[in-house]
C-alpha positions in Angstrom: -19.8 -13.3 -7.9 -22.6 -15.3 -9.5 -20.5 -16.9 -12.0 -17.4 -17.2 -9.5 -18.9 -19.0 -6.5 -17.1 -22.3 -7.3 -13.8 -20.3 -7.4 -14.4 -18.5 -4.4 -15.6 -21.9 -2.7 -12.0 -23.4 -3.7 -10.1 -20.1 -2.4 -11.9 -20.5 1.0 -11.0 -24.4 0.9 -7.3 -23.6 0.3 -6.6 -20.7 2.4 -8.8 -21.1 5.3 -11.3 -18.9 7.1 -11.9 -15.3 5.6 -12.2 -12.7 8.2 -12.6 -9.5 6.2 -13.1 -8.0 2.5 -13.2 -5.0 0.9 -14.7 -5.2 -3.0 -16.4 -3.6 -5.8 -19.2 -5.2 -7.2 -20.6 -3.5 -10.5 -22.8 -3.9 -13.5 -21.0 -2.1 -16.3 -21.4 -3.7 -19.6 -23.8 -6.6 -19.4 -27.5 -6.2 -19.3 -27.9 -8.8 -16.4 -29.6 -8.6 -13.1 -26.2 -9.4 -11.5 -22.8 -7.7 -11.4 -20.5 -8.2 -14.3 -17.3 -7.2 -12.9 -15.8 -7.6 -9.1 -12.7 -6.7 -7.7 -12.1 -7.8 -4.0 -9.1 -8.1 -1.5 -9.7 -10.8 1.3 -7.6 -11.3 4.6 -8.1 -14.8 6.2 -7.4 -15.6 9.9 -3.9 -17.2 9.2 -2.7 -13.9 7.9 -2.7 -14.8 4.2 -4.6 -12.0 1.9 -5.9 -12.8 -1.6 -7.5 -10.9 -4.5 -10.3 -11.7 -6.6 -10.7 -10.5 -9.9 -13.6 -11.7 -12.0 -15.5 -10.5 -14.9 -17.8 -11.6 -17.8 -16.7 -8.7 -19.7 -13.5 -9.6 -21.0 -12.9 -10.6 -24.9 -11.8 -13.2 -25.3 -12.9 -15.0 -22.0 -10.2 -16.1 -19.7 -9.7 -19.3 -18.1 -10.4 -19.5 -14.3 -7.0 -19.1 -12.7 -5.8 -19.4 -9.2 -2.0 -18.2 -8.6 -0.8 -19.2 -5.0 2.5 -17.7 -4.1 4.7 -18.8 -1.0 7.9 -18.2 0.3 9.3 -21.1 -1.3 7.6 -21.4 -4.9 4.3 -20.9 -6.6 1.2 -22.9 -7.8 -0.8 -22.0 -10.7 -4.1 -23.7 -11.2 -6.0 -23.3 -14.5 -9.6 -24.7 -15.1 -9.0 -27.4 -12.1 -5.5 -28.2 -14.0 -2.1 -27.3 -12.0 -0.1 -25.9 -14.9 2.8 -24.8 -12.8 4.3 -26.2 -9.5 7.7 -24.7 -8.2 7.4 -25.6 -4.5 9.7 -28.4 -3.0 8.3 -31.9 -3.8 6.5 -33.4 -7.0 3.5 -32.4 -8.1 1.4 -35.7 -8.3 0.6 -36.4 -11.8 -3.1 -36.8 -10.9 -3.3 -33.2 -10.0 -2.8 -32.4 -13.8 -5.8 -34.1 -15.0 -9.1 -32.4 -15.0 -12.7 -33.8 -15.1 -14.0 -30.7 -16.9 -12.6 -28.4 -19.5 -12.9 -24.8 -19.9 -16.5 -23.8 -19.4 -15.8 -20.0 -19.0 -16.3 -19.3 -22.9 -17.8 -22.9 -23.9 -20.6 -24.0 -21.7 -20.9 -27.4 -23.8 -17.9 -28.7 -21.6 -19.8 -28.4 -18.5 -19.8 -31.7 -16.6 -22.0 -33.4 -14.0 -19.1 -35.2 -12.5 -18.2 -32.8 -9.7 -21.9 -32.6 -8.5 -22.3 -36.5 -8.8 -19.4 -36.7 -6.3 -21.0 -34.2 -4.0 -24.5 -36.4 -4.2 -22.9 -39.7 -3.6 -20.9 -38.3 -0.7 -23.9 -36.7 0.9 -26.0 -40.0 0.3 -23.1 -42.1 2.0 -23.1 -39.5 5.0 -26.8 -40.0 5.4 -26.7 -43.9 5.0 -23.7 -44.8 6.5 -22.2 -41.9 8.3 -19.5 -41.2 6.1 -17.9 -37.7 7.0 -18.9 -34.8 4.3 -16.2 -33.8 2.1 -17.9 -30.3 2.6 -19.6 -29.6 5.7 -22.1 -26.5 6.4 -19.3 -24.6 8.0 -17.2 -24.6 4.9 -19.9 -24.0 2.6 -20.9 -21.1 4.5 -17.4 -19.3 4.1 -17.7 -18.4 0.2 -21.4 -17.2 0.7 -19.8 -14.9 3.7 -17.4 -13.5 1.1 -19.8 -12.8 -1.7 -22.2 -10.9 0.7 -19.2 -9.2 2.5 -18.3 -8.1 -1.2 -21.6 -6.7 -1.9 -22.0 -4.8 1.5 -18.6 -3.5 0.8 -19.3 -2.3 -2.5 -22.5 -0.7 -1.3 -20.8 1.1 1.8 -17.6 1.7 0.4 -15.9 0.1 3.6 -14.2 -3.1 4.6 -16.5 -5.9 6.0 -15.7 -7.9 8.9 -16.8 -11.6 8.1 
């Protein structure tokens, strides 16, 4: 979950409010203070379900990937770039461009671009009243998922969020 917070944030942003989670968080292969492998199933208030599969143990490392399956098509997002779009309508060309590269296996591609946009939005919010792109309610959702996965892993039960 330590390495997956931004992915969970995006999942909640796309899918809505999570209502329950069942999961496992284990430290099996790495000598680290956090888990190295997580598997979880989430349910959202709109009835959608999602699966989280995250590990730092695979060799080679894999890209961050979201597969969004819908009745009328599929969208695949890999490292913030849409690589497959089969839903009706055209994928805007701008959605195929990423500010960052694949940092899962090479941290030299880490960029400050995303954090810079967040800080600029926050400063405009304080100074000009510009709405926050992500507010506290939206920011709390991924944290509730992570804490829910930890609780579910500890108790072996589904956790209501």
